[in-house]
N, C-alpha and C positions, 0 to 999 in steps of 0.2 A: 504493499499499500504506499503510495507516494506521500511524503510528509509535506504539508502545506505550511509555508513560513510567512505568508502575508495574505491579506484579504482586501479587496477593493472596498472603499467606503460604501456603506449601505448593504454590505453582505453580512448575513449571519456568520459569526465566527466562533461561537462557542454555545453549548447547551449544558445545563445542569439540572438535576432532579433534586427537589427537596421532598422528602417523604418521612412519615412517622415510623416506617418500618423498613429500614435499609436492607436488612437480611432478606425480607420477602421480595423487595425490588430486585436485589441481586439475583435471587433464584429465578424470578420471572424473565429478566433480561438475558440471563445466561441461556435459558431455554429458547428465547426468541432469537438472539443474535449470536450466541456463542461467545459472549464477552468473558474475559478474565478481568481481575480487579487488582488494583494497587492502592492500598489505604495509607493515608498520611498519618503522621504521629498524632498523639493526643492533643497537642497544642493547636492543631488544625481541626479539632473535633472529628478526627479520623475522616477528613474529606477524602472521598474515594474516586479514583480515576479508572473507569472502565477502559479496557484495552482490547484492541482487535489487531491481530498480527503484530503485536509489539508496539502499537501506536495508541496514544490516548485519544479517545473519541468523544468523551463527555466527562462531566463531573457528577458526583452524587453525594448527597449529605443528609443527615438526619434533620428533619424539619425542627425549627426552634420551638421551644415551649410556648412562647407568646403567640406564634401563628396557630399552633394547635389549640390553645385555649380560645382563640377567637373563631375557631371552626374553619380555618383556611384549609382547603383540601390539598392533597399532594399536587405538586405542579412541576412542569418543566419550564425553566426560565431560558429565554434565548437572548444572546448578546449580539449586538450588531456593530461592525467595525465603523469607525469614523476617523477622518483625517485629523481632527482636532476636537477634543472634548470640550474645550472652552468655546470654540466657534459653534458647535452643535448645541451646547447649553444656551448660548445667547439667542439662537434661532428658535429654540423651543419656547 
């Protein structure tokens, strides 16, 4: 799998899952996509990087207590590349 090193502005460049049950999500996505996983250390709250053919394809994390208390459902977050965060913020 070729490694992408840059994204044109406006292109989705990263996705991550926030879920209350990280182990269940890993079981599901392993069956669906064949992903392996690399978990970060405790200080990153064990932020997990799904891997496909040795490349990171997404991020996964345990959803925060505050979101769960508010009834926020599990969700995929999508990040979009921009040329300048300051310029984009001023346009918004």
